[in-house]
C-alpha positions, 0 to 999 in steps of 0.5 A: 944586740944581725941585725940579731939580738939573743938571750942566753942559749944555743944558736944554729949550725948547719952544713952544705950537705947535712943540716945540724939544728939543735943537735938534730941531724937531717939531710939537706936538699940535694944540690945540682952540679955547679955550673961554669963561671959566667953561666946562669945558675940553675933555678930554685935553691942555690947553695953557697958552694954553687955560687962559688962557680961564678954563675949569675942569677936574677931569682931564686933562694940562697941557703946558708950553711946554718940552714937559713934561706934568703930570697936572692936580691935583684942584680945590683942589690944586696940584703943584710940580716943582723940580729940581737941576742941575750947575754951568754947566747951565741950570736946568730951569724950576720949574713949579707947576700950581694948580687952583683949581676954579671960578676955573680953572687957574694955571700958574707957570713959574719966576717967570711966572704964566699961565693963568686970570686969577682963578686967577693973582691968587689964587696970586700973593697966596698966593706974596706972603704966603709970601715976606713971611714968609721972609728974603731977605737975600743975603751971600757965604758959607755961614755968613754968608748968610741967603738962603732962599726959601719955596715956600708949602707945608709939611707938617702932619705927618710925611712917610712915604716909600718907596724904589724901589731899581730902577736905583739908581746908588750902593750905599748910596743909601737910607741917603744919602736917609735922612740927607738927609731928616733933615738938616732935622729936629729940632735942627740945628747948623751954622755954629756955630749951632743952630736947631730944626725941627719938620719930620719924616719916617719911612722906611716900606719898599722899594716897587715903585711908581715915583715919579710923574714923567716922563722929562722932569721932569714930574709924573704923577698923585698916588698918595697915597704919597711915593716916591723912586727913580731914572730918566731925566731931561732932560740935565743934571738931577740930581734932580727933586722933585714936591710935591702940596699943597692950597689951604691950602698943606698938602703931601700927597705928594712924589715924587723922581727921581734921574737914572740918566745920571750917576755917583753916590757915597754914601761919604765918599771921593767922587772924580772926576766922581761926584755925591754922593747925600746932597748932592743929596738934601739939596737935594731934601728942602729942596724937599720941605719947602717951600724954593725956590732961592736965588742962586748964590754964597750957599753954601747947600744950596738953590742951584740947582746943585751940582758933583761930590763936593760933600760940603759940601752935606750940611750946611746953611748959615745961610740953609738953617737960617733957612728951615727954622726959619721954616717949621717 
């Protein structure tokens, strides 16, 4: 279940000069010549290649090789897009855009960092420190595997979130999201074990504001409000979570979009090809709180994909519990 979850089909692949989407080849916008290191980047759209020059920027749009666009975070802040996919579908690559300010901008696509060399070095060190505190053991089943992964950010306080019900695909979707959010909070009992997590959330109210995501699973500008809602996503992607956080790894906003291109269910009687809203949302809230993907086959909620009516993913596995209690 970048912060992306998918069902079985194809993902996106693009290049810096040409963009390939589902087998269609199209010309990408021409990029300006790369500026010298330490100078200000040209305004507008910034390719990953341009950012390798070490130029600095306070605004603009970063376009990744797969064609997604991300509004550049403010200096000293980062944004991460994670998702969830259905079984057999390629994952939508996880993306981090880290604007370090004077050291330039670093971009991570899955496990590969690029962009300004000093910024990349800084963000790699941060990621290694986060990984060192997380358990990486991998076993075979939900209640024996301790597999978990940290994204490197966390919330210092309660997540206050809003819900936009426009386009919702299941009748009790808001309630499903609330249950998913609370699965990671307080005293958690699963697999015959109990852990305690200080992660917390509060649902505020319905909102007309839409989540700050694009149809291709990118992240737009932070609004200061954490909004969950529905909309178009790339083929095979069930949900995407974007999290904005500062240079100290403290999250300040998280938005989620769930795909309107699938059939969904929010009841205990899920059947057929429907995807369970609560199960998928539990995965996405794991991303929101700071957990990354673990290997397929470990039985954890934070596996990168989930199938129809996978009700067992409403409940955390042992590795999920270890991960959340380590961060909180």
